[in-house]
C-alpha positions as CSV (number, residue, x, y, z in Angstrom):
1,M,0.0,0.0,0.0
2,P,1.5,3.4,-0.9
3,A,2.3,5.9,1.8
4,I,-0.2,8.7,2.3
5,T,1.2,12.2,2.1
6,E,-0.6,15.1,3.8
7,V,-0.9,18.1,1.5
8,A,-1.7,21.1,3.7
9,C,-3.2,24.3,2.5
10,W,-0.8,27.3,2.8
11,A,-3.8,29.6,3.5
12,H,-4.7,27.6,6.6
13,C,-1.1,27.3,7.7
14,R,-0.6,31.1,7.2
15,R,-3.8,31.9,9.1
16,A,-2.7,30.0,12.2
17,I,0.7,31.7,12.1
18,F,-1.0,35.1,11.6
19,D,-3.1,34.5,14.7
20,V,0.0,33.9,16.8
21,W,1.6,37.0,15.2
22,Q,-1.4,39.1,15.9
23,T,-1.7,38.1,19.6
24,A,1.9,37.7,20.6
25,K,4.0,39.6,18.0
26,S,6.2,36.6,17.9
27,T,9.4,37.1,15.9
28,V,9.2,33.4,14.8
29,A,5.7,33.9,13.5
30,K,6.7,37.1,11.7
31,A,9.6,35.3,10.0
32,A,7.2,32.5,8.9
33,L,4.7,35.1,7.5
34,D,7.5,36.8,5.6
35,R,8.6,33.5,4.1
36,I,5.1,32.5,3.1
37,A,4.7,35.9,1.4
38,Q,7.8,35.2,-0.6
39,F,6.4,31.8,-1.6
40,Y,3.1,33.5,-2.6
41,A,4.9,36.0,-4.7
42,I,6.7,33.3,-6.7
43,E,3.4,31.4,-7.1
44,D,1.7,34.6,-8.4
45,K,4.4,34.8,-11.1
46,A,4.0,31.2,-12.0
47,R,0.2,31.0,-12.0
48,F,-0.5,32.2,-15.6
49,A,3.0,31.6,-17.1
50,P,3.6,29.2,-19.9
51,S,4.6,25.7,-18.6
52,A,8.3,26.1,-19.1
53,K,8.4,29.4,-17.3
54,R,6.0,28.1,-14.6
55,L,8.5,25.3,-13.9
56,A,11.3,27.9,-13.7
57,H,9.3,30.0,-11.3
58,R,8.4,27.0,-9.2
59,A,12.1,25.9,-9.1
60,A,12.6,29.2,-7.3
61,T,10.6,27.8,-4.4
62,I,13.2,25.1,-3.7
63,P,15.3,27.3,-1.4
64,F,12.1,28.5,0.4
65,R,11.0,24.9,1.0
66,A,14.6,24.0,2.2
67,R,14.4,26.8,4.8
68,R,10.8,26.0,5.7
69,R,11.7,23.6,8.5
70,A,14.1,26.0,10.2
71,V,11.4,28.7,10.4
72,L,8.0,27.0,10.4
73,D,8.7,24.1,12.7
74,P,9.4,26.4,15.7
75,A,6.3,28.4,14.7
76,D,4.3,25.2,14.5
77,R,5.4,24.3,18.1
78,E,4.6,27.8,19.3
79,I,1.1,27.7,17.7
80,E,0.4,24.3,19.2
81,R,1.6,25.5,22.6
82,R,-0.6,28.6,22.4
83,Q,-3.6,26.7,21.2
84,S,-3.3,24.2,24.0
85,A,-3.0,27.0,26.5
86,S,-6.1,28.8,25.2
87,L,-8.1,25.5,25.5
88,A,-7.0,24.9,29.0
């Protein structure tokens, strides 16, 4: 049986991070929002480009995705911690 890969929506990810930024002004959340904005800018260029150019634009997201873990994983942990605290 093939492995199942979760494909998360950037808008939902961004919203959760934005909520942390809005309430706590976290530098980690701000850095994550800035990175997501860079990713969105690349995707905007690629959206209506011919396929060859779209691939070139999307190749520009490789460094973004490589840095994702360094920025978003701490943000994910912070979001989870704050959500748990708000539910308590």
